[in-house]
N, C-alpha and C positions, 0 to 999 in steps of 0.2 A: 847683780841687781836683777830683780824680776822685771820682765818687760810685758806690758799688756799686749795681747795679740791683736792684729788688724782684723776688723770685721768687714767682709765684702758687702757691696751693695746688694740688697735683697729686694726683689720686686714681689710684693705680696699678692696683689691683685692687679691685673693689667689696667692702668689708668686710674687706679684708686689710691694705692699707698706705695711709696718707695722710701727706703731708708738710706740716707746718705752715709758714706764712710765716716766713722767717728774721727774727730780731729783732735789730736793729742797736743794740748798746750805744753805738756812736758811732765817729767818725773823729777821731783826735787829730792835728790839723794844726799844733799849736803856735802857732796864732793864737787859737784858742778851745779850751777843755777841755770835753769832754762830761761829762754827769753819770755818777756811779758809776765814774769813772776818775781816777787820781792818779798824778803823776810824782814820785818820791822820789829825791833826789840823794844820792850818797855825800857825807858831811860832811867827808871828808878834805881837808886844805889843798892836796893835789896833784891834786884832781879837776878835770879840764879840760872836762867836759861842760857845755855851755851851751845855753840856748834863745835864739835871736836871728837876725839877718839875716846870712847867709854873706857874708864879704868876703875869700875866699881864691881863688887863681886856678883850681885844678882844681874846687873845689866849685861855683863860679858861684852861681846862684840856688837857692833852696829849690825842692822839687818843686811845692809850692803856696805862692806868695809871700804874705807876705814871710819868715816864720819857719820854722826847722827846729830840730832838736836835733842838735848836732854837737860834735866835739872842738875847742873853741875857735873863736870866730867870726872871729878875725883872724889868730892866729899859728899856725905849724906846730906839730905836737905835740912835746913835749919828750922827752928820753931818759929811760929807766928810770922810766916812768910807769905807774901803775895807776889807772884811773878807772872809775866805774860809775854808772849810774842804773837805777832799778827802776820798771816800770810796774805799777801795782796796779789791778785792775778786778773788778767784780762778776761772778759766774758763776751767776746764778739759773737753775734748770732750767725749761725750757719745759713739759715733760711728764714726769711722774714714773713712767711705765711705758713701756719701750721704749728707743729709741736717742736719745741727746742729743749734741749737738755744740757745741763752742766753736771758733771760728777767729780767728786773728790774722794780719793781713797788713800789709805795709809796703813803702815805696819807700826804697831806700838806695843810696848810692854811697860808694866808699872809695878811698883812695890811701895805701898802706902799704908798708914794706919787706917784700918777699915772703918768707914763712916766717921772718921775724924779729920783726915786729910783727903783732899779731892783734886782731881783735874777736871776742868770744865771747858766746854767749847761753845763759841758763839759765832754768828755770822752777821754781816751787814752789807747791804747793797750800795754801791757808788761812793758814799761819803764817809762811812764809818761813824756817822753821828748817832745812829740808832742801831742797837744790837738786838738780835733775836737769838734765843737759845737754840742750839743744834738739836732739835727734837722733831718728832713726827708732827707736822703742822699741816696736814693735807686739808686743802680747802680754805686756808687763810687768804684774805685779799689784802694786797698792798695798794691802797688808793693812789699813792704817788705815781704808780705806773698805769693805773687804769686798766689793768689786765688781771686775770686770775692766775696766781701762782699756785703750784702744788709742790710742796716740799716733803720729800720722803726721808724719814729718819734713818739712823745708822743701821747697817746690817751687821750680823754677827754680834758677839758679846761686847757691850760697852758698859762697864760698871756692873751694878747688880740688876739693872733694869734696861732691857734692850732699847726702850723708847726714851730713856733719859739722856741728858747731855753731860754726864759726869762719869769719871772713872775713880775707883777707890779699891783698896785691898791689893791683892797680889795676882798678877796675870802674866804669863809668858807671852811670847810674840803672838799678836792677834791682828787679824785683818779687819778693818772697818771701812765703811764707805757711806757717802751721803749724796743724794741727788736733788738737784733743783729742776723742776719740770714746769714749763709754762706753755700756754697756748696762745698763738697770735692769730686771730680770725682772718680768713682769707679776704684780702682787699678792704677791710673795714677800718684799719688804722696802721700807722707806722710802727716800726719795732720800738717798743718802749721798755724793753728789758734792760737791766743795768749793764753798763759796759765794763764795770769793775766789781769784783766780789772780794770782800775781806773775810777771813776766818781767823778768829782769835782763840788762842789756847792759854787758859788760865790755870795756875797752880796755887793752892792755898793749903797751909799747914796750921795746926793748932799749937798750943803752948806746951805740949808734951813731946820730949825728944825721944825718938824711937830707933835712930840709926838706920833708916831705910833709904833706898836709892832714889825713889821718886818716880819720874815719868820720862821715858825715852821714846822718840818718834823718828821714823825713817821712811824713805821712799814714798813721799807724798805725790800721788799721781793725779793730774787734772785732765779731764777728758770732755770733749764736746760732741754732741750728736744731734740729729734732727730727723723728724719724719716730714716729708713734703709730698705735694701732689695729691692730697686727700680731697676728693670730691665731696659734695654735700656736707661741708664742714659746719653749715648752719644746723646740722643734726647733733653737734657736740652736746652731750648730756641731754639730748632732746628725747623725752618720753622713755628713757631707760631707767629702770630701778634696779640697782645692784646692791646686794647685801650678803653678809655683813662686810663692813669696811673698817679696818683691814680684815681680810679673810684668811683663815689658816688651814682649813680642811675642805670645806665646800663653799663655792661662790654661787649664790642664787641670782638669777636675773629675770626681768620681765620687761617686755616692750608694751608700753601703755598707749592708748589712743587708737585710731582707726587703722593704722598701718598693720599689715600682716607680716610676721617674721618668717624667714625661710632658712636662714643660717646664722649661727653665732660663732665668732672667732675671737680668740684671745691672742694678743700680740705682745711680745716683750719689748724691753728697752731699745734693742737694736733693730727692731722691725721684723723679727722672725716669728712666724706662726708656731705657737706652742700647743694650742688646742683649737679644734674646729668641729662643730656638729651641725647636722641638719635639724630643723625644727618643724614639728607638726602643730605647734601652738605658739603663743606669744610668750612663753616662759620656759625656763630650763635651768640647768645647773652644770657647773664644771667641778670635777675633782681636782683640787689644787694643792693637796697635801704634799706632793713631791716636787712642786715647782719652786724655783728660787724666789726668795723674798724680794719684793720690790714693787715698782709701779708698772702696770700693764694697761693696754688699751683694749677695751671690749667693743667690738664692732658687730652690730647686728644688721644683716642684709634683709631687706624686705622683699616681698614677692614681686613688687614693681621696680626693683633695681635700685632703690635708695639705700644709703648706708648711714645708720645711726651709730654714734660713737660716745662712749663714756670712759673715763679713767677709773681704774680700780687699784686697790693696794692689797698685796698679799704679805703676810707676816710669817 
């Protein structure tokens, strides 16, 4: 079984940013179940999701033997089928002032009738009463929590469109991940992020039988991380214009208003500096073509020692 490596505490600027060690809720390999994590099956008689040893030609072995969760361990998936299972896990906040992160990643492979049969993924906070598609939803606001959520879509290939929440066609083992990122302003309110997250995996087939294996998932890893100790957090998104978002080759930015920019820094998910430049004006750019896709923090230090912060997305 693949294990995520431990990330050490990184002090980015003395007294400005510190990144805590990620906290691994666990890896669900379907041989053992980590604490604070539960798999809930659809109780419908037509549900074909099973935990077991794969015995189908395309699927072959589980990603970490012997077990995985898959659409039937032995038989091809049937016609006109709808099946689902839900992963429920704890979402305890590591630090109640600043940035908090929850990440889920998995290995999966699938063999389906292209654009006729689908696997789809949804998530829900706390109650599982309302479901959101697992897509890039940066900037959405969930009023129930009175905070700004930033949800970053799947990395690597997921279906025919990296930003969609479906899989279809045929794909060998693929790694995919999803990040929930939210900001809790310093001292302004209690932690209102959900203490439980649900992720639902749906499978749907049409009325044509193709004798395909379906969808197999293994090694679902859940991780927590936080950035804490950020001064001047009232500068969050304050007077920074960054574009395009998401950016794929060049990220442009500008500090608006009367403050004068001295340095711009780009910080990744675990708090490591990936780019930093001195500025002679209030605007600049980063070459981001070779950076890993995901959510980053753009910090602009002003000539009088303030720090302005905005979140940006790279694709």
